[in-house]
N, C-alpha and C positions, 0 to 999 in steps of 0.2 A: 080035307080043306078047312073044315070048320075048326078042327083042333089047332091047325096052323094059324088060322085067323085069330083065334082066341089068344094064342101065345104072343102074336104080334101086338094085339091090342093091350095085353097086360104089360108088355115091354114098353110100349109107348106111354102107358099110364104111369109106370114107375119112373120113366125118364122125366115126364112132366112134373111128377111129385118132387123129384130131386131138384129140378130147376126152380120150383116154387119155394123150396126150403132155402136154397142158396140166395134167392132174390130177397128173402126177408132176413138174411144174415148180414149184419152191419159190415161194411167193407173194412172198418178199422179192426174188427175181430179177425178178419182174414189176414190182415197185415201182421197182427200180433202172433199168428201162428208160424211166422217165418222163423227159421233158426236164429238164435242170438248167442253171442259170446260175451263174456264179461271181461272187460279190460279198462285201462285208463289211457288217456291221451299222453300223460306224462307219469312215469313211475315215481312215486313219492320218495323213494330212496335216493333219487338223483336231483331232487329239487335244489339242494344246497349247491350243486355244481352248475346250475343254470346261471349264465352271465348276462344273457340278453334275450328278450322276446321281441318279435316284430309282428305287427298286424298290418296287412296290406289290403287295400280296397281300391280297385281301378288303378289310378296313377298316384295314389296317396299312401304314405307309409308312416306309421307311428312306431317308434323304437322305445323300448323300456329297458334301461340298463341298470344292473345292480351296482350300487355304490359300496365302498369298503365297509361302511357302517351297517350295511344290510338294507338300507332304504333304496329307493329307485328313482332314477332320473329319466324323464320323458323327453323325447325330441319329435317335433312335427314341424318340418320346414325350418324356419329361422327361430322358432320358439323352443327354448330348452327350459324345462320346468320341473319342479318337485312333484312326484307322483303321490297320490293318496294311498297311504300304507294299508288302510282297511280294504280299499278296493283291490289292491294287489293280492291281499290274503284271500279274498273271495275268488278272484280270478285263478289263482294257483290251486285253490281247493276244487274249483270246477274242472280243472285239467287233471288233477291227481285222484279224484274220487272214482272208484270203479263204477263203470256204467255198462249198460247193455248196448251192444252194437248189432243191429239187424242188417244182414246182408240183403240188399235189394237187387244187385246186379253184379255179376262177376266179369262183365265185359267193359273194357275201358272205352270202347267206342260209344258207350251209352251216356257219356258225359253230357252231350248236348240235350239228350232227352231229359236228364235230371237237373239241367241248368247248373252244371258245375264247370262250365267253360264260358260263362257269361260275365258281364260286369257286376252281377249280383254276388259273385264269389268273393269270400273273404278268406285270406290265408293267414293262419297263425303259425309262426315258426319260432323255434328257440335254439339257442346255441349254448353249449356248456363251456367251461373254462379250458377244455381241451380242443375247442373249435369244432366239436362234433355238432352236426346240424340235422334237424328234422322238421317236418311241417305237417299241418292238417289243413285241407281245403274245405271250407264250409259253404254249402249252397243255400238255397232258400228252405223254408219250412214246408213240409208236406201238410196240406190243409186238411187231409183226412185223418192222419195219425197224430198230427201236432208235433211230429218229430222233425229234427233237422237233418238234411242230407249232408254227408261228408265223405271225404276220401283221404286216407292216411298214407303218407309217404312210405314207400316200400311194399305197399299192397296194391293189387290190381282191382280189388272189389270196391263197390260203392255201397255205403252204409247209411242207415238212419239211426239217430240216437236222441235221447231226451234233449229238449231245447233249452236247458238251463245255461248254456253257453252264450245265448243270444245277447244278454246285456253287455257282454265284453267284446262283441264284434263291432267295435267302433274305433275309428282312427282320429277322432276329435280330441284335441288336447284338453278342452273343457271337461270332457267326460272322465278324464284320468287325473286331473290336477288335484293337488292337495287343496282343500277348500279354504284353509285359513289364510288370512292376510299375512300374518307373521308365521311362516311355515316352519314347523318343527323339523322338516326334512332339510330345509335350507340353513336354519340357524341352530339346529339341535333342540332338544326338548328344553323349553324355556318356561320356568315358573315365575310367578309374581315375585318370589323371593330373590330370583336371579337378577332382577332389574334394580339398579342402584340409583339411576338418574333418568329423568325424562324431560324433554323440552320441545316446544312447538314454536316455529317461527312463521309468521304470516304478515304480509305487507310491511316487512322490515322490522317488525317488533317481535322479540323473542320472549317467551314465557317459560320460566323454569318452575317446576313443582318440587316441593321439599319432601324428601324421603321420610316416610313415617306418618305423613298426614293423610287424612281421609281422601283429599283430592288426588294425591299421588297414587294411592291404592286403587281408587276408582279408575283413573286413567290407565294404569298398567293392566288391570283386569279387563277393561274394555278392549284395549289394543290386542291382547292375547286371545280374545274370544271372537273378534270380528272375522267375518267371512267376506270373500271378494266375489266379484262378478266374472265376466268373461276374460279369458286370457287374450292378449294381443301382442304382436311383435314389439320389441323394445323401441323400435323406430317410431312407433305411434306416440310414445311418451315425449320424445324429442328433447331438445335443450330449451329450458324455460327459466327465466329469471324472476317471473312474477308468481310462481307457484309456492305453496307452503312447504315446510320441511319439518319433520319430526325425527328426533334422535332419542333412542333408548340405550343407555349405557349399562353394560352387564358387569357383574362382580369380577369376572375373569379378565377385564380390561378391554374386551371387545365391545362393539357398538352395532346397533341395528339402525340403519338410515332409511327413512321413508320419505320419498319426495313426491309431490303432487303436481299434476299439470291439469289446468282447467280444460273442460271440454265444452263444446258449443251447447250441449243439451243440459248443462248445469252440473253434470257429474264430473268426476275426476279420473284421470289415468294415473295409476300409482306404480312407482318403481321402488323396489326394496334392494338394499345392498348392505354389505358388511365390510367396508374397506379398511377398518381399523382393528387390528388384533385378531383378524378372522383367519383361523387355521383350521381347526377341526369343525368349527361352526359353519364354514362354507366350503365343503369338500369338492364341489363340482362347479363347472363354468355355467351357472344358470344365466339365462338370457331371456327375460320375459317381463312384461308389464301386465297389470290387471286393471279392470275398470271397477269403479265403485259409484254408487248413486249419489245424488246431491244430498239425500237424507243421511246417508252414512257419513259423508264428509262433514256435514253440519254437526253430527253427533260427536265426531272426533274433535272438531274445533271448539265445541261447547265445553269440553273437558278442561280447557285452559282459560276459560273466562271467569 
């Protein structure tokens, strides 16, 4: 009886010791021991064939469509806008970089448990030029591992992966838009040397700057470097006769038209277009306006005083 009692006591002591060790083992380390596979959401060999990306959240969708020149056109509701090329490069890099996928559940009915069937889910899908389609559903971040939960089309498992994709899980046009007022996506890459004329009309008075002068060079450089604020539907620009207008003529015969509509807060809503000689410079049906501050507008107007 004594021998048996000692054995039981030793077994209990060993079990308690094991529990104590586990209790001091960080949960994140336990998660890291899960088996992982290395793969990419998008095979880098097929990037050139992707015609369109879609990002969906709740009832809102952002579409990113490849243009013939290799740039991207974004659509969100009625706003059709030029996409920031550098952001697209980072987005595609995040999708094509090999990453570790940690399987956390092989049961599809665990979606609710991992919050992959809620309004928090963001779906990223892409279609190639052969109309082949695939998608990845992203859930929220695991607060313990700091990894993001996801589910890949064609697989039944639920995974976690590094959360470097988080900055791109947005359907807001402002997050994806080319930041420059005179967008190189819309008008082609435009240098100061490309601009041959520039004029500004305000309150019925037109001011023309002479090419080759310091004032002309300063105005062109400023206009090509300015960044805009929020994107808004073109309907918010409206038809106005009391707004200012700026025209930049290019050496190829095309022109960039910039029209300004005053806002109640002192800022301006700006619409850009290229109705004259615009072929390769405006390859897509852009439909958007942008907001600029009163300070930015005054900076533009001061160039012609």
